[in-house]
All heavy atoms as a GROMACS GRO file, in nm:
protein
  614
    1MET      N    1  10.555   7.862  13.466
    1MET     CA    2  10.619   7.950  13.371
    1MET      C    3  10.564   7.919  13.232
    1MET      O    4  10.532   7.807  13.202
    1MET     CB    5  10.769   7.931  13.373
    1MET     CG    6  10.835   7.977  13.499
    1MET     SD    7  10.932   8.121  13.463
    1MET     CE    8  11.056   8.106  13.585
    2THR      N    9  10.563   8.022  13.152
    2THR     CA   10  10.514   8.012  13.015
    2THR      C   11  10.627   8.043  12.919
    2THR      O   12  10.709   8.130  12.945
    2THR     CB   13  10.398   8.113  12.992
    2THR    OG1   14  10.295   8.086  13.086
    2THR    CG2   15  10.342   8.102  12.852
    3ARG      N   16  10.630   7.972  12.807
    3ARG     CA   17  10.730   8.001  12.704
    3ARG      C   18  10.672   8.103  12.608
    3ARG      O   19  10.565   8.085  12.552
    3ARG     CB   20  10.773   7.875  12.629
    3ARG     CG   21  10.883   7.905  12.527
    3ARG     CD   22  10.950   7.778  12.477
    3ARG     NE   23  11.022   7.709  12.582
    3ARG     CZ   24  11.148   7.735  12.620
    3ARG    NH1   25  11.216   7.830  12.561
    3ARG    NH2   26  11.205   7.665  12.716
    4TYR      N   27  10.746   8.212  12.592
    4TYR     CA   28  10.709   8.319  12.499
    4TYR      C   29  10.813   8.325  12.389
    4TYR      O   30  10.931   8.296  12.412
    4TYR     CB   31  10.704   8.454  12.571
    4TYR     CG   32  10.598   8.463  12.676
    4TYR    CD1   33  10.627   8.436  12.810
    4TYR    CD2   34  10.468   8.498  12.644
    4TYR    CE1   35  10.529   8.444  12.908
    4TYR    CE2   36  10.369   8.506  12.741
    4TYR     CZ   37  10.400   8.479  12.873
    4TYR     OH   38  10.302   8.486  12.970
    5TYR      N   39  10.770   8.365  12.270
    5TYR     CA   40  10.857   8.376  12.154
    5TYR      C   41  10.861   8.521  12.109
    5TYR      O   42  10.760   8.592  12.118
    5TYR     CB   43  10.806   8.285  12.041
    5TYR     CG   44  10.811   8.140  12.083
    5TYR    CD1   45  10.706   8.083  12.155
    5TYR    CD2   46  10.922   8.061  12.054
    5TYR    CE1   47  10.711   7.951  12.196
    5TYR    CE2   48  10.928   7.928  12.095
    5TYR     CZ   49  10.822   7.875  12.166
    5TYR     OH   50  10.828   7.744  12.208
    6PHE      N   51  10.977   8.565  12.061
    6PHE     CA   52  11.001   8.706  12.031
    6PHE      C   53  11.048   8.720  11.886
    6PHE      O   54  11.164   8.694  11.855
    6PHE     CB   55  11.106   8.761  12.128
    6PHE     CG   56  11.067   8.743  12.271
    6PHE    CD1   57  11.097   8.627  12.340
    6PHE    CD2   58  10.996   8.843  12.337
    6PHE    CE1   59  11.058   8.609  12.472
    6PHE    CE2   60  10.957   8.826  12.469
    6PHE     CZ   61  10.988   8.709  12.536
    7ASP      N   62  10.956   8.757  11.800
    7ASP     CA   63  10.988   8.771  11.658
    7ASP      C   64  11.025   8.915  11.627
    7ASP      O   65  10.953   9.008  11.662
    7ASP     CB   66  10.868   8.730  11.572
    7ASP     CG   67  10.824   8.586  11.597
    7ASP    OD1   68  10.911   8.504  11.638
    7ASP    OD2   69  10.706   8.556  11.577
    8LEU      N   70  11.137   8.933  11.559
    8LEU     CA   71  11.187   9.065  11.524
    8LEU      C   72  11.138   9.102  11.384
    8LEU      O   73  11.155   9.024  11.289
    8LEU     CB   74  11.340   9.065  11.527
    8LEU     CG   75  11.410   9.190  11.476
    8LEU    CD1   76  11.374   9.311  11.561
    8LEU    CD2   77  11.561   9.168  11.473
    9HIS      N   78  11.077   9.218  11.372
    9HIS     CA   79  11.029   9.268  11.244
    9HIS      C   80  11.107   9.396  11.212
    9HIS      O   81  11.090   9.497  11.280
    9HIS     CB   82  10.879   9.296  11.249
    9HIS     CG   83  10.802   9.176  11.293
    9HIS    ND1   84  10.777   9.069  11.209
    9HIS    CD2   85  10.747   9.144  11.413
    9HIS    CE1   86  10.709   8.977  11.276
    9HIS    NE2   87  10.691   9.019  11.398
   10GLU      N   88  11.194   9.387  11.113
   10GLU     CA   89  11.280   9.500  11.076
   10GLU      C   90  11.226   9.566  10.949
   10GLU      O   91  11.199   9.498  10.850
   10GLU     CB   92  11.422   9.452  11.051
   10GLU     CG   93  11.487   9.394  11.175
   10GLU     CD   94  11.630   9.353  11.149
   10GLU    OE1   95  11.650   9.247  11.089
   10GLU    OE2   96  11.720   9.429  11.187
   11CYS      N   97  11.213   9.696  10.953
   11CYS     CA   98  11.162   9.774  10.840
   11CYS      C   99  11.246   9.747  10.717
   11CYS      O  100  11.367   9.767  10.719
   11CYS     CB  101  11.166   9.923  10.872
   11CYS     SG  102  11.078   9.966  11.021
   12GLY      N  103  11.181   9.703  10.611
   12GLY     CA  104  11.249   9.683  10.484
   12GLY      C  105  11.345   9.566  10.479
   12GLY      O  106  11.406   9.540  10.377
   13ARG      N  107  11.361   9.494  10.590
   13ARG     CA  108  11.456   9.382  10.592
   13ARG      C  109  11.389   9.249  10.626
   13ARG      O  110  11.455   9.147  10.635
   13ARG     CB  111  11.567   9.409  10.692
   13ARG     CG  112  11.659   9.521  10.647
   13ARG     CD  113  11.775   9.535  10.741
   13ARG     NE  114  11.751   9.649  10.828
   13ARG     CZ  115  11.824   9.682  10.931
   13ARG    NH1  116  11.926   9.609  10.965
   13ARG    NH2  117  11.796   9.788  11.003
   14GLY      N  118  11.259   9.250  10.649
   14GLY     CA  119  11.188   9.126  10.679
   14GLY      C  120  11.182   9.096  10.828
   14GLY      O  121  11.195   9.185  10.912
   15SER      N  122  11.162   8.969  10.858
   15SER     CA  123  11.143   8.927  10.996
   15SER      C  124  11.240   8.814  11.032
   15SER      O  125  11.282   8.737  10.947
   15SER     CB  126  11.000   8.876  11.016
   15SER     OG  127  10.908   8.980  10.991
   16VAL      N  128  11.269   8.808  11.161
   16VAL     CA  129  11.347   8.698  11.216
   16VAL      C  130  11.256   8.630  11.318
   16VAL      O  131  11.216   8.691  11.417
   16VAL     CB  132  11.477   8.748  11.284
   16VAL    CG1  133  11.552   8.631  11.346
   16VAL    CG2  134  11.563   8.825  11.186
   17ILE      N  135  11.222   8.505  11.290
   17ILE     CA  136  11.129   8.430  11.375
   17ILE      C  137  11.208   8.359  11.485
   17ILE      O  138  11.306   8.290  11.458
   17ILE     CB  139  11.048   8.329  11.292
   17ILE    CG1  140  10.976   8.399  11.177
   17ILE    CG2  141  10.951   8.251  11.379
   17ILE    CD1  142  10.884   8.511  11.219
   18ASP      N  143  11.162   8.375  11.607
   18ASP     CA  144  11.224   8.313  11.724
   18ASP      C  145  11.170   8.171  11.738
   18ASP      O  146  11.052   8.150  11.764
   18ASP     CB  147  11.191   8.396  11.848
   18ASP     CG  148  11.246   8.336  11.976
   18ASP    OD1  149  11.325   8.241  11.971
   18ASP    OD2  150  11.207   8.386  12.084
   19ASP      N  151  11.257   8.072  11.720
   19ASP     CA  152  11.217   7.931  11.735
   19ASP      C  153  11.246   7.877  11.874
   19ASP      O  154  11.198   7.770  11.910
   19ASP     CB  155  11.291   7.844  11.632
   19ASP     CG  156  11.251   7.876  11.490
   19ASP    OD1  157  11.134   7.910  11.468
   19ASP    OD2  158  11.338   7.867  11.401
   20GLU      N  159  11.324   7.951  11.953
   20GLU     CA  160  11.367   7.903  12.084
   20GLU      C  161  11.278   7.955  12.197
   20GLU      O  162  11.238   7.880  12.285
   20GLU     CB  163  11.511   7.946  12.108
   20GLU     CG  164  11.571   7.889  12.233
   20GLU     CD  165  11.718   7.926  12.246
   20GLU    OE1  166  11.791   7.919  12.146
   20GLU    OE2  167  11.756   7.963  12.358
   21GLY      N  168  11.252   8.084  12.198
   21GLY     CA  169  11.169   8.144  12.302
   21GLY      C  170  11.239   8.150  12.436
   21GLY      O  171  11.357   8.114  12.449
   22ALA      N  172  11.164   8.195  12.536
   22ALA     CA  173  11.216   8.204  12.672
   22ALA      C  174  11.102   8.179  12.769
   22ALA      O  175  10.989   8.224  12.746
   22ALA     CB  176  11.276   8.343  12.697
   23GLU      N  177  11.130   8.107  12.875
   23GLU     CA  178  11.030   8.082  12.978
   23GLU      C  179  11.031   8.198  13.076
   23GLU      O  180  11.134   8.228  13.137
   23GLU     CB  181  11.057   7.950  13.049
   23GLU     CG  182  11.026   7.831  12.963
   23GLU     CD  183  11.026   7.700  13.040
   23GLU    OE1  184  11.033   7.703  13.165
   23GLU    OE2  185  11.018   7.596  12.974
   24LEU      N  186  10.916   8.260  13.090
   24LEU     CA  187  10.903   8.377  13.178
   24LEU      C  188  10.776   8.365  13.260
   24LEU      O  189  10.684   8.289  13.226
   24LEU     CB  190  10.903   8.505  13.094
   24LEU     CG  191  11.030   8.527  13.012
   24LEU    CD1  192  11.008   8.630  12.904
   24LEU    CD2  193  11.145   8.569  13.102
   25GLU      N  194  10.769   8.443  13.367
   25GLU     CA  195  10.660   8.434  13.464
   25GLU      C  196  10.527   8.487  13.412
   25GLU      O  197  10.422   8.441  13.455
   25GLU     CB  198  10.698   8.508  13.591
   25GLU     CG  199  10.816   8.448  13.663
   25GLU     CD  200  10.858   8.530  13.784
   25GLU    OE1  201  10.788   8.627  13.819
   25GLU    OE2  202  10.961   8.496  13.842
   26SER      N  203  10.533   8.588  13.323
   26SER     CA  204  10.408   8.653  13.283
   26SER      C  205  10.428   8.727  13.151
   26SER      O  206  10.542   8.745  13.105
   26SER     CB  207  10.364   8.753  13.390
   26SER     OG  208  10.460   8.858  13.399
   27LEU      N  209  10.318   8.772  13.093
   27LEU     CA  210  10.326   8.853  12.973
   27LEU      C  211  10.399   8.984  13.001
   27LEU      O  212  10.474   9.033  12.917
   27LEU     CB  213  10.186   8.880  12.916
   27LEU     CG  214  10.180   8.959  12.786
   27LEU    CD1  215  10.261   8.893  12.676
   27LEU    CD2  216  10.034   8.977  12.743
   28GLU      N  217  10.381   9.038  13.119
   28GLU     CA  218  10.452   9.162  13.156
   28GLU      C  219  10.603   9.137  13.160
   28GLU      O  220  10.683   9.220  13.115
   28GLU     CB  221  10.402   9.216  13.290
   28GLU     CG  222  10.464   9.348  13.329
   28GLU     CD  223  10.433   9.464  13.232
   28GLU    OE1  224  10.336   9.455  13.156
   28GLU    OE2  225  10.510   9.562  13.234
   29ALA      N  226  10.645   9.022  13.213
   29ALA     CA  227  10.787   8.987  13.213
   29ALA      C  228  10.837   8.970  13.069
   29ALA      O  229  10.949   9.010  13.037
   29ALA     CB  230  10.811   8.860  13.294
   30ALA      N  231  10.753   8.914  12.983
   30ALA     CA  232  10.789   8.898  12.841
   30ALA      C  233  10.804   9.035  12.776
   30ALA      O  234  10.893   9.057  12.694
   30ALA     CB  235  10.683   8.815  12.769
   31ARG      N  236  10.717   9.128  12.811
   31ARG     CA  237  10.727   9.264  12.758
   31ARG      C  238  10.860   9.328  12.798
   31ARG      O  239  10.928   9.389  12.716
   31ARG     CB  240  10.610   9.349  12.808
   31ARG     CG  241  10.610   9.490  12.756
   31ARG     CD  242  10.487   9.569  12.808
   31ARG     NE  243  10.505   9.709  12.785
   31ARG     CZ  244  10.573   9.792  12.865
   31ARG    NH1  245  10.628   9.748  12.976
   31ARG    NH2  246  10.586   9.920  12.835
   32HIS      N  247  10.898   9.313  12.923
   32HIS     CA  248  11.027   9.368  12.970
   32HIS      C  249  11.144   9.302  12.896
   32HIS      O  250  11.242   9.368  12.862
   32HIS     CB  251  11.041   9.352  13.121
   32HIS     CG  252  10.954   9.443  13.199
   32HIS    ND1  253  10.976   9.579  13.208
   32HIS    CD2  254  10.841   9.419  13.271
   32HIS    CE1  255  10.881   9.634  13.282
   32HIS    NE2  256  10.798   9.539  13.321
   33HIS      N  257  11.132   9.174  12.871
   33HIS     CA  258  11.234   9.100  12.796
   33HIS      C  259  11.246   9.156  12.654
   33HIS      O  260  11.357   9.178  12.604
   33HIS     CB  261  11.196   8.951  12.794
   33HIS     CG  262  11.294   8.863  12.725
   33HIS    ND1  263  11.401   8.808  12.790
   33HIS    CD2  264  11.299   8.819  12.596
   33HIS    CE1  265  11.470   8.733  12.704
   33HIS    NE2  266  11.409   8.739  12.586
   34ALA      N  267  11.132   9.182  12.590
   34ALA     CA  268  11.131   9.237  12.454
   34ALA      C  269  11.190   9.377  12.451
   34ALA      O  270  11.265   9.412  12.359
   34ALA     CB  271  10.989   9.238  12.399
   35ILE      N  272  11.159   9.457  12.552
   35ILE     CA  273  11.214   9.593  12.559
   35ILE      C  274  11.366   9.588  12.573
   35ILE      O  275  11.438   9.661  12.505
   35ILE     CB  276  11.150   9.673  12.675
   35ILE    CG1  277  11.005   9.709  12.639
   35ILE    CG2  278  11.232   9.799  12.707
   35ILE    CD1  279  10.926   9.767  12.754
   36ALA      N  280  11.416   9.500  12.658
   36ALA     CA  281  11.560   9.486  12.675
   36ALA      C  282  11.626   9.440  12.545
   36ALA      O  283  11.733   9.491  12.507
   36ALA     CB  284  11.592   9.388  12.788
   37ALA      N  285  11.562   9.348  12.475
   37ALA     CA  286  11.616   9.301  12.347
   37ALA      C  287  11.617   9.413  12.244
   37ALA      O  288  11.715   9.431  12.171
   37ALA     CB  289  11.533   9.182  12.296
   38ALA      N  290  11.509   9.489  12.238
   38ALA     CA  291  11.500   9.601  12.144
   38ALA      C  292  11.610   9.704  12.173
   38ALA      O  293  11.676   9.753  12.080
   38ALA     CB  294  11.363   9.667  12.151
   39ARG      N  295  11.632   9.733  12.300
   39ARG     CA  296  11.736   9.829  12.336
   39ARG      C  297  11.874   9.779  12.297
   39ARG      O  298  11.958   9.856  12.251
   39ARG     CB  299  11.731   9.859  12.486
   39ARG     CG  300  11.611   9.942  12.524
   39ARG     CD  301  11.599   9.960  12.673
   39ARG     NE  302  11.485  10.044  12.706
   39ARG     CZ  303  11.434  10.054  12.827
   39ARG    NH1  304  11.488   9.987  12.929
   39ARG    NH2  305  11.329  10.131  12.849
   40GLY      N  306  11.899   9.651  12.313
   40GLY     CA  307  12.027   9.593  12.274
   40GLY      C  308  12.048   9.601  12.124
   40GLY      O  309  12.158   9.636  12.077
   41ILE      N  310  11.944   9.572  12.047
   41ILE     CA  311  11.953   9.580  11.901
   41ILE      C  312  11.976   9.724  11.859
   41ILE      O  313  12.061   9.752  11.772
   41ILE     CB  314  11.826   9.523  11.836
   41ILE    CG1  315  11.818   9.372  11.862
   41ILE    CG2  316  11.822   9.554  11.687
   41ILE    CD1  317  11.683   9.311  11.833
   42MET      N  318  11.903   9.817  11.920
   42MET     CA  319  11.919   9.958  11.885
   42MET      C  320  12.059  10.008  11.920
   42MET      O  321  12.118  10.087  11.844
   42MET     CB  322  11.813  10.044  11.954
   42MET     CG  323  11.676  10.029  11.892
   42MET     SD  324  11.554  10.145  11.958
   42MET     CE  325  11.519  10.070  12.117
   43ALA      N  326  12.115   9.964  12.031
   43ALA     CA  327  12.251  10.005  12.068
   43ALA      C  328  12.351   9.961  11.963
   43ALA      O  329  12.440  10.038  11.926
   43ALA     CB  330  12.288   9.948  12.205
   44GLU      N  331  12.335   9.839  11.911
   44GLU     CA  332  12.424   9.792  11.804
   44GLU      C  333  12.404   9.873  11.678
   44GLU      O  334  12.501   9.908  11.610
   44GLU     CB  335  12.397   9.644  11.776
   44GLU     CG  336  12.448   9.551  11.883
   44GLU     CD  337  12.424   9.405  11.848
   44GLU    OE1  338  12.417   9.372  11.728
   44GLU    OE2  339  12.412   9.325  11.942
   45GLU      N  340  12.278   9.905  11.646
   45GLU     CA  341  12.251   9.984  11.525
   45GLU      C  342  12.313  10.124  11.535
   45GLU      O  343  12.371  10.172  11.439
   45GLU     CB  344  12.100   9.998  11.502
   45GLU     CG  345  12.035   9.872  11.451
   45GLU     CD  346  11.890   9.894  11.415
   45GLU    OE1  347  11.829   9.995  11.458
   45GLU    OE2  348  11.836   9.809  11.344
   46VAL      N  349  12.300  10.188  11.650
   46VAL     CA  350  12.355  10.321  11.667
   46VAL      C  351  12.506  10.316  11.649
   46VAL      O  352  12.566  10.406  11.589
   46VAL     CB  353  12.317  10.381  11.804
   46VAL    CG1  354  12.398  10.505  11.836
   46VAL    CG2  355  12.168  10.413  11.807
   47GLY      N  356  12.568  10.210  11.696
   47GLY     CA  357  12.713  10.194  11.681
   47GLY      C  358  12.756  10.191  11.536
   47GLY      O  359  12.868  10.229  11.502
   48SER      N  360  12.665  10.148  11.448
   48SER     CA  361  12.698  10.145  11.306
   48SER      C  362  12.637  10.263  11.231
   48SER      O  363  12.638  10.268  11.108
   48SER     CB  364  12.652  10.013  11.243
   48SER     OG  365  12.511  10.003  11.247
   49GLY      N  366  12.580  10.358  11.307
   49GLY     CA  367  12.527  10.480  11.246
   49GLY      C  368  12.384  10.471  11.198
   49GLY      O  369  12.340  10.555  11.121
   50ASN      N  370  12.311  10.371  11.243
   50ASN     CA  371  12.171  10.353  11.202
   50ASN      C  372  12.081  10.341  11.324
   50ASN      O  373  12.126  10.304  11.432
   50ASN     CB  374  12.156  10.225  11.119
   50ASN     CG  375  12.237  10.229  10.994
   50ASN    OD1  376  12.222  10.318  10.912
   50ASN    ND2  377  12.327  10.133  10.978
   51LEU      N  378  11.953  10.369  11.304
   51LEU     CA  379  11.854  10.347  11.410
   51LEU      C  380  11.717  10.337  11.346
   51LEU      O  381  11.671  10.430  11.280
   51LEU     CB  382  11.855  10.461  11.513
   51LEU     CG  383  11.757  10.447  11.628
   51LEU    CD1  384  11.784  10.319  11.708
   51LEU    CD2  385  11.764  10.567  11.719
   52CYS      N  386  11.652  10.223  11.364
   52CYS     CA  387  11.518  10.202  11.310
   52CYS      C  388  11.417  10.206  11.424
   52CYS      O  389  11.408  10.113  11.504
   52CYS     CB  390  11.510  10.067  11.240
   52CYS     SG  391  11.343  10.028  11.182
   53LEU      N  392  11.343  10.315  11.433
   53LEU     CA  393  11.240  10.325  11.537
   53LEU      C  394  11.109  10.262  11.493
   53LEU      O  395  11.016  10.248  11.572
   53LEU     CB  396  11.219  10.471  11.577
   53LEU     CG  397  11.337  10.536  11.647
   53LEU    CD1  398  11.308  10.683  11.675
   53LEU    CD2  399  11.372  10.463  11.776
   54GLY      N  400  11.100  10.222  11.367
   54GLY     CA  401  10.979  10.159  11.316
   54GLY      C  402  10.981  10.008  11.329
   54GLY      O  403  10.881   9.942  11.304
   55CYS      N  404  11.094   9.952  11.369
   55CYS     CA  405  11.104   9.808  11.389
   55CYS      C  406  11.026   9.769  11.515
   55CYS      O  407  10.994   9.854  11.597
   55CYS     CB  408  11.250   9.766  11.403
   55CYS     SG  409  11.350   9.800  11.257
   56ALA      N  410  10.997   9.639  11.528
   56ALA     CA  411  10.919   9.593  11.644
   56ALA      C  412  10.951   9.448  11.676
   56ALA      O  413  11.001   9.374  11.590
   56ALA     CB  414  10.770   9.608  11.616
   57ILE      N  415  10.922   9.411  11.797
   57ILE     CA  416  10.929   9.272  11.840
   57ILE      C  417  10.788   9.229  11.875
   57ILE      O  418  10.720   9.294  11.955
   57ILE     CB  419  11.023   9.254  11.961
   57ILE    CG1  420  11.167   9.287  11.921
   57ILE    CG2  421  11.012   9.112  12.016
   57ILE    CD1  422  11.266   9.284  12.035
   58THR      N  423  10.743   9.119  11.813
   58THR     CA  424  10.612   9.064  11.844
   58THR      C  425  10.630   8.949  11.941
   58THR      O  426  10.713   8.860  11.917
   58THR     CB  427  10.541   9.013  11.716
   58THR    OG1  428  10.523   9.123  11.628
   58THR    CG2  429  10.406   8.952  11.750
   59ILE      N  430  10.555   8.952  12.047
   59ILE     CA  431  10.557   8.845  12.147
   59ILE      C  432  10.442   8.751  12.114
   59ILE      O  433  10.328   8.794  12.097
   59ILE     CB  434  10.537   8.901  12.289
   59ILE    CG1  435  10.645   9.004  12.322
   59ILE    CG2  436  10.537   8.786  12.391
   59ILE    CD1  437  10.617   9.083  12.449
   60ARG      N  438  10.474   8.620  12.104
   60ARG     CA  439  10.368   8.524  12.079
   60ARG      C  440  10.380   8.406  12.174
   60ARG      O  441  10.485   8.383  12.234
   60ARG     CB  442  10.367   8.480  11.933
   60ARG     CG  443  10.490   8.418  11.884
   60ARG     CD  444  10.484   8.387  11.734
   60ARG     NE  445  10.615   8.348  11.690
   60ARG     CZ  446  10.666   8.226  11.703
   60ARG    NH1  447  10.594   8.129  11.756
   60ARG    NH2  448  10.789   8.201  11.664
   61ASP      N  449  10.270   8.334  12.187
   61ASP     CA  450  10.268   8.218  12.276
   61ASP      C  451  10.308   8.092  12.199
   61ASP      O  452  10.338   8.097  12.079
   61ASP     CB  453  10.133   8.203  12.346
   61ASP     CG  454  10.019   8.172  12.250
   61ASP    OD1  455  10.045   8.135  12.132
   61ASP    OD2  456   9.903   8.185  12.292
   62GLY      N  457  10.308   7.980  12.267
   62GLY     CA  458  10.349   7.853  12.207
   62GLY      C  459  10.258   7.805  12.096
   62GLY      O  460  10.298   7.721  12.015
   63ASP      N  461  10.137   7.858  12.089
   63ASP     CA  462  10.044   7.822  11.981
   63ASP      C  463  10.061   7.913  11.860
   63ASP      O  464   9.987   7.901  11.762
   63ASP     CB  465   9.900   7.830  12.031
   63ASP     CG  466   9.870   7.725  12.137
   63ASP    OD1  467   9.925   7.612  12.126
   63ASP    OD2  468   9.792   7.755  12.231
   64GLY      N  469  10.154   8.009  11.869
   64GLY     CA  470  10.178   8.101  11.758
   64GLY      C  471  10.088   8.223  11.758
   64GLY      O  472  10.092   8.302  11.664
   65VAL      N  473  10.011   8.240  11.864
   65VAL     CA  474   9.920   8.355  11.873
   65VAL      C  475   9.998   8.479  11.917
   65VAL      O  476  10.067   8.477  12.020
   65VAL     CB  477   9.806   8.327  11.973
   65VAL    CG1  478   9.718   8.450  11.992
   65VAL    CG2  479   9.724   8.207  11.927
   66ALA      N  480   9.990   8.586  11.836
   66ALA     CA  481  10.055   8.712  11.872
   66ALA      C  482   9.982   8.774  11.990
   66ALA      O  483   9.862   8.795  11.986
   66ALA     CB  484  10.054   8.807  11.754
   67LEU      N  485  10.056   8.800  12.096
   67LEU     CA  486   9.999   8.853  12.220
   67LEU      C  487  10.019   9.004  12.233
   67LEU      O  488   9.937   9.073  12.292
   67LEU     CB  489  10.061   8.784  12.341
   67LEU     CG  490  10.050   8.632  12.343
   67LEU    CD1  491  10.131   8.575  12.458
   67LEU    CD2  492   9.904   8.589  12.352
   68MET      N  493  10.131   9.052  12.177
   68MET     CA  494  10.165   9.193  12.196
   68MET      C  495  10.278   9.228  12.100
   68MET      O  496  10.364   9.146  12.072
   68MET     CB  497  10.211   9.214  12.341
   68MET     CG  498  10.265   9.350  12.374
   68MET     SD  499  10.331   9.358  12.544
   68MET     CE  500  10.186   9.319  12.641
   69ALA      N  501  10.278   9.352  12.054
   69ALA     CA  502  10.390   9.403  11.975
   69ALA      C  503  10.458   9.512  12.057
   69ALA      O  504  10.392   9.593  12.123
   69ALA     CB  505  10.342   9.459  11.842
   70VAL      N  506  10.590   9.512  12.054
   70VAL     CA  507  10.669   9.612  12.124
   70VAL      C  508  10.747   9.690  12.018
   70VAL      O  509  10.852   9.645  11.972
   70VAL     CB  510  10.764   9.548  12.227
   70VAL    CG1  511  10.849   9.655  12.294
   70VAL    CG2  512  10.686   9.467  12.329
   71PRO      N  513  10.695   9.806  11.975
   71PRO     CA  514  10.768   9.888  11.879
   71PRO      C  515  10.896   9.943  11.942
   71PRO      O  516  10.898   9.978  12.060
   71PRO     CB  517  10.671  10.003  11.848
   71PRO     CG  518  10.537   9.955  11.894
   71PRO     CD  519  10.565   9.862  12.008
   72PHE      N  520  11.002   9.950  11.863
   72PHE     CA  521  11.128  10.002  11.914
   72PHE      C  522  11.111  10.143  11.970
   72PHE      O  523  11.174  10.178  12.069
   72PHE     CB  524  11.235  10.003  11.805
   72PHE     CG  525  11.300   9.869  11.782
   72PHE    CD1  526  11.236   9.750  11.813
   72PHE    CD2  527  11.426   9.861  11.728
   72PHE    CE1  528  11.296   9.627  11.792
   72PHE    CE2  529  11.488   9.740  11.705
   72PHE     CZ  530  11.423   9.622  11.737
   73ALA      N  531  11.025  10.221  11.909
   73ALA     CA  532  11.004  10.360  11.954
   73ALA      C  533  10.952  10.365  12.097
   73ALA      O  534  10.973  10.464  12.167
   73ALA     CB  535  10.907  10.432  11.860
   74GLU      N  536  10.886  10.258  12.143
   74GLU     CA  537  10.835  10.256  12.281
   74GLU      C  538  10.938  10.203  12.380
   74GLU      O  539  10.913  10.203  12.500
   74GLU     CB  540  10.708  10.172  12.287
   74GLU     CG  541  10.590  10.234  12.215
   74GLU     CD  542  10.464  10.150  12.224
   74GLU    OE1  543  10.460  10.053  12.303
   74GLU    OE2  544  10.369  10.180  12.150
   75ALA      N  545  11.051  10.157  12.330
   75ALA     CA  546  11.153  10.097  12.417
   75ALA      C  547  11.252  10.200  12.472
   75ALA      O  548  11.341  10.167  12.546
   75ALA     CB  549  11.228   9.987  12.342
   76LEU      N  550  11.233  10.326  12.431
   76LEU     CA  551  11.321  10.431  12.482
   76LEU      C  552  11.247  10.563  12.482
   76LEU      O  553  11.140  10.575  12.424
   76LEU     CB  554  11.449  10.440  12.398
   76LEU     CG  555  11.434  10.455  12.246
   76LEU    CD1  556  11.415  10.599  12.206
   76LEU    CD2  557  11.558  10.399  12.180
   77SER      N  558  11.304  10.659  12.548
   77SER     CA  559  11.249  10.794  12.544
   77SER      C  560  11.356  10.883  12.484
   77SER      O  561  11.475  10.869  12.513
   77SER     CB  562  11.207  10.843  12.681
   77SER     OG  563  11.317  10.850  12.767
   78ILE      N  564  11.312  10.971  12.397
   78ILE     CA  565  11.404  11.064  12.331
   78ILE      C  566  11.381  11.200  12.390
   78ILE      O  567  11.268  11.249  12.393
   78ILE     CB  568  11.381  11.066  12.180
   78ILE    CG1  569  11.406  10.925  12.122
   78ILE    CG2  570  11.471  11.168  12.112
   78ILE    CD1  571  11.368  10.909  11.978
   79THR      N  572  11.487  11.259  12.442
   79THR     CA  573  11.475  11.392  12.502
   79THR      C  574  11.569  11.488  12.432
   79THR      O  575  11.674  11.450  12.381
   79THR     CB  576  11.508  11.388  12.652
   79THR    OG1  577  11.639  11.335  12.669
   79THR    CG2  578  11.410  11.301  12.728
   80PHE      N  579  11.531  11.612  12.431
   80PHE     CA  580  11.614  11.718  12.376
   80PHE      C  581  11.633  11.821  12.487
   80PHE      O  582  11.538  11.858  12.555
   80PHE     CB  583  11.545  11.785  12.256
   80PHE     CG  584  11.524  11.690  12.142
   80PHE    CD1  585  11.406  11.619  12.130
   80PHE    CD2  586  11.623  11.672  12.047
   80PHE    CE1  587  11.388  11.531  12.025
   80PHE    CE2  588  11.605  11.585  11.940
   80PHE     CZ  589  11.486  11.514  11.930
   81VAL      N  590  11.756  11.863  12.505
   81VAL     CA  591  11.786  11.961  12.608
   81VAL      C  592  11.821  12.093  12.540
   81VAL      O  593  11.908  12.097  12.452
   81VAL     CB  594  11.904  11.912  12.695
   81VAL    CG1  595  11.937  12.016  12.801
   81VAL    CG2  596  11.870  11.778  12.760
   82ASP      N  597  11.752  12.198  12.579
   82ASP     CA  598  11.781  12.329  12.522
   82ASP      C  599  11.925  12.368  12.553
   82ASP      O  600  11.977  12.343  12.662
   82ASP     CB  601  11.688  12.436  12.580
   82ASP     CG  602  11.546  12.417  12.534
   82ASP    OD1  603  11.524  12.353  12.428
   82ASP    OD2  604  11.453  12.465  12.601
   83GLY      N  605  11.991  12.430  12.458
   83GLY     CA  606  12.128  12.477  12.478
   83GLY      C  607  12.234  12.375  12.444
   83GLY      O  608  12.352  12.404  12.455
   84CYS      N  609  12.196  12.255  12.404
   84CYS     CA  610  12.296  12.153  12.367
   84CYS      C  611  12.299  12.132  12.218
   84CYS      O  612  12.206  12.139  12.151
   84CYS     CB  613  12.266  12.020  12.434
   84CYS     SG  614  12.289  12.025  12.611
   0.00000   0.00000   0.00000
């Protein structure tokens, strides 16, 4: 298992650096973890009447190397239904 770190980058509010990380099987598992975290953060934001689709979570390894960014906009799909 590899320890991955998930840094939150919020538009206009700065960044929150993850010092703890999580041990996961693969980078793909880390991506799924970041998506779930982004969805949880967005759910809280919507509850307070806000939603930042420009925010992102950067996944990095134990050496501090950024491996992937997961923009909040990619963590969900927005659909519009005619007639609603």
